[in-house]
C-alpha positions in Angstrom: 4.5 -31.0 -18.3 5.2 -27.2 -18.4 6.3 -25.3 -15.3 5.3 -21.7 -14.3 6.1 -19.6 -11.3 3.5 -17.1 -10.1 3.9 -14.4 -7.4 0.4 -13.9 -6.0 -0.9 -11.1 -3.8 -2.1 -12.6 -0.4 -5.6 -11.1 -1.0 -6.3 -13.5 -3.9 -4.0 -16.5 -2.8 -6.9 -18.6 -1.4 -9.0 -18.1 -4.6 -6.1 -19.1 -6.9 -5.3 -22.2 -4.7 -8.9 -23.2 -4.7 -9.0 -23.1 -8.5 -5.8 -25.0 -8.9 -6.7 -27.7 -6.4 -10.0 -28.3 -8.2 -8.2 -29.2 -11.5 -7.7 -32.9 -12.3 -4.9 -34.3 -10.2 -3.4 -36.1 -13.1 -3.0 -32.9 -15.1 -1.4 -30.6 -12.4 1.2 -30.9 -9.7 1.0 -28.0 -7.1 4.1 -27.2 -5.2 3.3 -24.1 -3.1 5.9 -22.1 -1.3 4.7 -19.7 1.3 7.0 -16.7 1.4 6.4 -14.5 4.4 7.1 -10.8 3.7 9.0 -9.0 6.5 7.2 -5.7 7.2 9.5 -2.7 6.6 10.0 -0.4 9.5 10.5 2.5 7.2 7.1 3.0 5.5 6.6 6.2 3.6 4.3 7.6 6.3 6.9 7.0 9.0 9.6 8.6 6.8 7.4 11.7 6.4 6.6 11.8 10.1 10.4 11.6 10.8 11.0 14.6 8.6 8.5 16.7 10.5 9.2 15.2 13.9 9.8 17.9 16.5 9.4 20.7 13.9 5.7 21.1 14.3 4.5 22.0 17.8 0.7 21.9 17.1 -0.1 19.6 14.1 -3.8 20.7 14.0 -2.8 24.4 13.9 -0.2 23.6 11.2 -2.7 21.8 9.1 -5.2 24.6 9.4 -2.6 27.1 8.3 -1.7 25.0 5.3 -5.3 24.7 4.3 -5.9 28.5 4.6 -2.8 29.1 2.4 -4.1 26.7 -0.1 -7.6 28.2 0.0 -6.2 31.7 -0.6 -4.3 30.4 -3.6 -7.3 28.6 -5.1 -9.8 31.4 -4.6 -7.6 34.4 -5.3 -9.1 34.8 -8.8 -12.6 34.9 -7.4 -11.8 37.6 -4.7 -11.3 40.5 -7.2 
């Protein structure tokens, strides 16, 4: 027999296991290992929030100002 190791995304795990379990038992030996991923406390969004934490008093007003700046830059050629 040949041996392979596959790292499978949890979203397709059930489909892959269903396929493998339906192959003839004398041709395949399934030895599954469930590895639980520990969620990281430092996601990219939490890092970004940490950079801006306390520096922006009103997030909605800040976002509007950023959009207005961007709009001015985008449409400056059309305002002549």
